[in-house]
C-alpha positions as CSV (number, residue, x, y, z in Angstrom):
1,M,0.0,0.0,0.0
2,F,1.2,3.5,-0.8
3,F,0.5,6.9,0.7
4,V,-2.1,9.2,-0.6
5,L,-2.2,12.9,0.1
6,N,-5.3,15.0,0.6
7,Q,-5.7,18.6,-0.6
8,E,-3.9,20.0,2.5
9,G,-0.8,17.9,1.8
10,T,-1.3,15.5,4.7
11,K,-1.7,11.8,4.4
12,A,-5.3,10.5,4.3
13,G,-6.1,9.9,7.9
14,G,-4.7,13.3,9.0
15,E,-1.1,12.6,9.7
16,S,1.4,15.2,8.6
17,M,3.5,14.5,5.6
18,N,7.0,14.3,7.0
19,E,7.9,11.0,5.3
20,N,9.6,10.5,2.0
21,T,6.3,9.7,0.2
22,I,7.7,9.3,-3.3
23,G,10.5,7.1,-2.1
24,Y,8.2,5.0,0.1
25,N,5.8,4.6,-2.9
26,I,8.6,3.5,-5.2
27,R,9.7,0.9,-2.7
28,S,6.2,-0.3,-1.9
29,L,5.1,-0.6,-5.6
30,R,8.4,-2.3,-6.5
31,S,8.0,-4.8,-3.6
32,E,4.3,-5.5,-4.5
33,R,5.5,-6.4,-8.0
34,K,8.3,-8.6,-6.6
35,M,10.9,-6.5,-8.4
36,T,14.5,-5.8,-7.2
37,Q,16.1,-2.4,-7.3
38,E,18.3,-3.7,-10.1
39,Q,15.3,-4.9,-12.2
40,L,13.5,-1.6,-11.9
41,A,16.7,0.4,-12.5
42,Q,17.3,-1.6,-15.7
43,K,13.7,-0.9,-17.0
44,M,14.3,2.8,-16.3
45,Y,17.9,2.8,-17.7
46,V,19.4,4.2,-14.5
47,K,21.9,2.8,-12.0
48,R,20.6,0.8,-9.1
49,Q,22.2,3.4,-6.7
50,T,20.1,6.1,-8.3
51,L,17.0,4.2,-7.5
52,S,18.2,3.5,-4.0
53,N,18.7,7.2,-3.5
54,Y,15.1,7.9,-4.5
55,E,13.8,5.2,-2.1
56,I,15.7,6.6,0.9
57,G,14.9,10.2,0.1
58,K,18.5,11.3,-0.8
59,R,17.3,12.4,-4.3
60,I,13.9,13.1,-5.8
61,P,13.2,11.7,-9.3
62,D,12.5,14.3,-12.0
63,I,9.2,14.5,-13.8
64,Y,10.4,12.3,-16.7
65,E,11.6,9.6,-14.3
66,L,8.3,9.7,-12.4
67,L,6.4,9.3,-15.6
68,I,8.5,6.3,-16.6
69,M,8.0,4.6,-13.2
70,A,4.2,5.4,-13.3
71,D,4.1,3.7,-16.7
72,I,6.1,0.7,-15.4
73,F,3.8,0.3,-12.4
74,E,0.7,1.0,-14.6
75,I,-0.7,3.8,-12.3
76,T,-1.3,7.5,-12.8
77,L,1.2,10.1,-11.9
78,D,-1.1,11.4,-9.2
79,E,-1.5,8.0,-7.7
80,F,2.3,7.5,-7.8
81,V,3.2,10.7,-6.0
82,G,0.4,10.2,-3.5
83,R,-1.9,13.0,-4.7
84,S,-5.6,12.8,-4.1
85,F,-7.3,15.8,-5.6
86,Q,-10.9,16.8,-5.7
87,C,-11.8,19.6,-8.0
88,A,-13.0,22.5,-5.7
89,K,-15.4,23.6,-8.4
90,C,-16.9,20.1,-8.6
91,V,-17.2,19.9,-4.8
92,R,-19.1,23.2,-4.6
93,N,-21.4,22.1,-7.4
94,S,-22.4,18.9,-5.6
95,D,-23.6,20.8,-2.5
């Protein structure tokens, strides 16, 4: 399971977002799919150490790397980075 943020930038459930959400999600999604760091790194054409740095929060992947990983994991970019967004206009119209 991976983290999802609400509109306030906190994890669903109210905890503040101090964790390395993207890195945690990379590791969780990779583990769920029974992939090693080396296997994922090869699919992304990066070094295993680069991927490790993302997972531990030492580096943050750029938008292109995030898109590649989202495609590999077959999820949306919003899901991947933990963003749960409700359109403010849509919410007002439903009231």
